N, C-alpha and C positions, 0 to 999 in steps of 0.2 A: 475181914473175915476169910478164912481160908479152909478148904475141904481137899483131903486126898481120898478119892473116891468117895465113900459117904461119912467118913470121919472128919470131924471139924478139929482143925489143929492150930498151934500157935504158929506166928510168922517164923519164929526161929526154927521149927520143925517142918516148914514148908519148903522142901528143896527136891533135887532130882540128882540122882547118881551120875557121874560123869560117864560111867560105863554104858548107860542107856543109848539105844539107837537113836533116840530123839536129840541127844545132845551132839553126837558126832556124825550122825547122818541126816538130821532134820527131818525125822520120820515122825510126823504127827499131824493131826487136823485140830482146827480150833473155831470158836464162834465168839463174838462178842456182842453184847445187848446193851442198849443204853436205858438206864433208869430214869423214869419221869414220874417223880413224886411216889417213890417206893413200887412202881410198877415197871417191869421189864418189858418195853415195847416190842412187839412183833414175837413173841416167844415161839408161838407155833411155826412161823415161817423160818426162824432161826434153827430150831430143832430139825425141820424137815431137810434144810439145806447141810445141816450136820450128818443127818442119815446119808445124804448123797456122798457127801466127803469120805464118810466111813467106808462106804461100799466101793468107792473108786480106789480108796488107798488100803483096801483090804483089811479094815478093821472089823473083825466079826464078834457077836455076841456081846455088843455094847449095850449097857443098862440105860437107855433114855429116859426111863421114868425116874432114875437115880438123878440124871443130869437136870431134868426139869424141876425136880424137889430142891436141888442145891441152888439153881436158879432163883427160884421163889424164896427161898430162905435168905440168900444174901440180898436180893433186891428188897426184900421187907425190911431190911435195917437201914437203908440209904435212900435220901430224898433225891440224890442225883448221882452221876459217875456211871460206871460201866460193871457189868457182870462178864468176866472172861471165862471160858471153858476151853481147856486143853486136853486133848486125847493123845497120849504120848506113847510110844513103843518102848518097851523095857530092854532088857539084854537079849531077848529072843523074839522071833518073828511071832508067836503065839501070844505074848504077854504084854499088856499095856496098863497104864494108869490115867485114871480120870482126875484132871486138877481143876478146880473151881475157885475163883477168887474174886474180890472187890478192886475196882481200879478207879483212882480219883478222876474227876472230870479233866478234859484235854482244853488246853487254851489254843484257840485258833485264830490267827492274826487276822485283824480286820481289813488289811489290805492284801488280799490273798493272790499272789502272783506265781504263775507256772512256767517252767523252763521246758520245751519239748526236748525229747532225748530218745535216741534208738533203743529198742529193747530186744536185742538179738536172741536172748533166750526165750522170748514169748511165743506162742504157736502162732498168732497173728492171722488166724483164719485157715491155716493148713488142715485142721481137723474139725469135725463136728462136734459139738458140745454134748449131744446125746449118746455118743458112743462110750465104750467102755474104757477109754482112756482116762487120764487124770484131768483132762481139760474141764474147768469149772469147779475143780475142789478147793476147799480153802485150807491149803496146806500150811504148815508152820515153816516151810522152806521159803523164807522171805528175803534172804540176804541179798539177792540181786536187786529187788525192788527197794530195800532201804538204802543200798549204795547210791541208787538213782536220786533218792531224796536228799542225801548228804552232799551229793555234788551239786543239785539245784541250789541248796541252801548256801553252800560255799561261793556259789555264783551271784548271789544275792536275791534269790527267789524262794518262794515258801515252800515250794514242792516241785516234783517233777510231772510231766505229762507223757506217758510212754507211746511209741509210735511203732509201726510194723516196718518191716524192711521196704515197703512200697510207700511210707509215709502216711499209712492210715493211723487215725487217731484210736488208741486202744482204751486206756484207763490211766488212772493215776497209781503210784505204788500201793497206797492203801484206800483208794476210793475210786468210784465211777464218775464219769463225766457226762453232762448233758449240755444242750446248746438250744438256743432259741433263734428262729428266723422266720420273719413274716407271721408271727403269732402262733406259730407251731413248736411244739416242745420235742426235740428229737435226743435218742439215746442210741449208742452203737448196739450191734447185734450180738448175741451170745456166741455165735459161730466164730467170731474173732478169737474165742478163747479167753475172753474177760471173765471175771468172776460173776456169778449170778448174784448179783447185789440186792439184797432185802429192799434197800431204799429205792433203786431203780424199779423193782417188781411193784412196789407200793404205787410209784409213779404212774407206771402204765395201767395199774388197776383203776387209778382215778380217771385216766383217759378213756378206759373201757366203759366207765359210768358217766361219760359225757361232762365231767367236771372241768376238765382242761382238754385241750387237742394235742395228742401225743402221736409220734410215730418212731419206728425202728430204723435206722439207716446207717451208712457208713460215710465218712468224711476223711478227706486228707487234711493235713496241717494248714497246707495253703487254703483250703476252702473254709477251715475253721477261722481262719483270719477275717473272713468276710461275713460271718454271722452277726446277730445282733449282740447276744449275750450269751456266756459260757457259765455253767455252775458245776460245782463239785458235789457229790452225793457219798454219803456212807453212814454207818452207825452214828457218828459223831456229827455228821454233817447233813443236815436235811435241806439241802439246796442253798449251798454257800455260793456267793458271789465271786467269780473269778475276775479280777480288775485288769488283768494282764497277762498275755501269754507271749513269751520272747519279747519282741518289740512293740506288739499289738496291744493297744489299750481298747478296754469295752465299756459300755455303759449299762446300767441295770435296767432290764426290763421290768415294767409293773408285773408282768407275769410270774417273776421270780417270787414276789411277795405272796402272790396267789397260792404257788407251790408250798412256800413256807407255811401259810394259814392252813393249807389242807392237811398238811402233817401234824399240825397241832390239833385240829379237830379229830384226826384219826387216833391220835394217842388218847385224847379224852373218851371217844366211842369206845375203843378197845377196853380201856380201863373200866369203864362203867360196866362193860358186858362181862368181864372177867369174873 
């Protein structure tokens, strides 16, 4: 299912002119929502983050009601998979197009292994996330991130784990990371310049409601080798166990099962209330 702005089109007509700034400058923002039994989980949070990305990337007069309607239309046709929304700059600064489409489910390796890699382009804590710069926006300029994923796969890993110049753990190329030590569930702080992950946001909400014990912290890669369990979080990954980082192997904490169960319950709760 494909939409260009509010118009539904066939796949052969779902294309982008190469002259557009989105193509040759990477000028755009996007969101991805997971479909759970015809329901787009976290739709309100995703739209709020999209509004923030638009503000930071200077996309003005975006019709978010149109976007919400497209999300609901697409999700209503599929039991699982994803809805993707792209707001892409056209050939001038003032003009843009909204692309909405369905994406098939993603296969995640059962043995999920990460290779730590430096991320020289990443802000890594040099700027505050709440300032007017682009830190924290979900931009379509993902080329550097995806290169690190490809490199990790070529080296026999499932994906990469990005590090700052000081060796501080940031995030994965397309996911957030969390860790468990002494029965406490940790996530990195947003001022590191990491994406404001929706899954991370839910996890911290579970903590604020005393369903689990959570904390925001920073950790170096050497310190991460010493924790009990590491896991990945994203729209596609609601707490995926990381079995290995570099040469360090981990055991799965029972708390990770608790996290996964909390997400399942939250999905059902939101769907019933929608």
